[in-house]
C-alpha positions, 0 to 999 in steps of 0.5 A: 102416442094415442092409439084408438082401439076397436073394442073387438081388438083381438082381430089380428091387428098389430097394436104396438111393437113394444113389450110393456113393463107396467100397464095401467088400466081403468074404465071411465064415464064422464070423469074427464075433470078428474082424469086431468089430475091422474093423467098428468101424474101418469105422464110424469111417472111412467117411462117409455116401457109403460102405458095407460089403457083407457076404457071409455064407457060412452062418455059425453065429456072431453075424456078423449081430448084429455087422453090426447093431451097427455099422450104426447108424453106416454102411450095411451090406448083408448077404447070407445065403448058403445054397447050400452044405453045412453046415460047408463052407468055400468060398474067398471068390472063389467068391462075391465077384463077387456083392458086387462086381457088386452094389456096381457095379450096385445101389449105383452105387459109384464104387470097390469094395474087396474084402477079408477080414473080418479086415483092419482098415484104418489111420487113413489108408487111406481118405484114400489111396484118395480121393487124386488120386494113387490115381486115376491107377492101376488098382488101389491095393493095401495092405500088411498086417501079419500079426499072430502070435497073441501080438500078436493078443491084444494088439491085441484088448486095445488096440482094446477100450481104444480103443473105450472111450476118450472122448479122442483115442485112435485105432487107429493102427498106429504107436501100436500098434507103439509099445506093442509093443517086441518087434514084430519078434520074433514070427512067421515072419520069412520070411513076406511079411507079417512087418514086417521084410519089409513095411517093407523092400520098396520094390515095390508090394504084390501081394496083394488082401487090401485093394485098391481099384479104380474101377467102370470098372476092375472092369468092364474087368478082370472079377471074381475067377476063381472057385474053391472051393479055400480058400486062395491060388489066387484071389490068385495068379490075380489077380496073373497076370491083372493082369500079363498085362493091363498093369493098373497098381498102386500101394501107399501108403508111409504106414504108417498107410495100411497095414492090419492082418491079424488072425490067423486061423490058430491053432486055439486062437482060430479055427475050423480052416480047410482050407488045403491049399497044394499043392492051392492051387498045383495049382488056380492053375495051371489057372485061366483067366488071361485078363486081362479077364473082364467076364462074371464081373461080369454082373449077369444071373448073379444074376437070379431 
């Protein structure tokens, strides 16, 4: 079912009578073409105990229609945000806390999983999230293969084939890799998300591209330190706060529990984004690194 939610959601209205187990939360702006893949996989992966919260930051494409399409098989809570200038790009950390707080306080979520619209979970991602092993860590962080443009185009063809297949074919990363013998040849081999680096790194993955934590952990940690600087400032701050606060993290080893990070950089296929890494680094250096900031998720912030 598709629920349209007023951004001032904390107004006493009943949003759902369910208590959700896993709530996926992401912000988006004109990413409908990438959401078609991720929302399809959520609709195939989630149970009636799970749902997706979409914070639409003023999209002018068919984002809402994509949400409506896949809400036939899962609950989708859709926020249409309108508090910015037309065409302005805001980092999702500027409004993700609204979605996390909504998941905890309005949907009684057991676990909340912030991510991005271009991230596609693997076939075992949610099995890893729901495992007993995951429950012993504060945050479970998932590695993400970043697809260069050449592999992105193949992936879109592949998953469209999967969608139309009526047999036992699925969106397994391992299957897709097997169809790409040149898997390791594309992209920047110095990129953290390049397969060569991902598959050889024994350490936990630190980026929040797809991370799971219990409602208790989120309430203790607080939300993301908010910034309108689009890029990586919030991610760096998230890592710093987790480290200073002694929060434990883990990453599943099973490749099919990892996620695919669809390509959103090439201007031929995506809306040009205002990434300025120098500004991101400058911003990250001045953001508050106090480990626990529970006030960021206070639902009173979104009360009319």
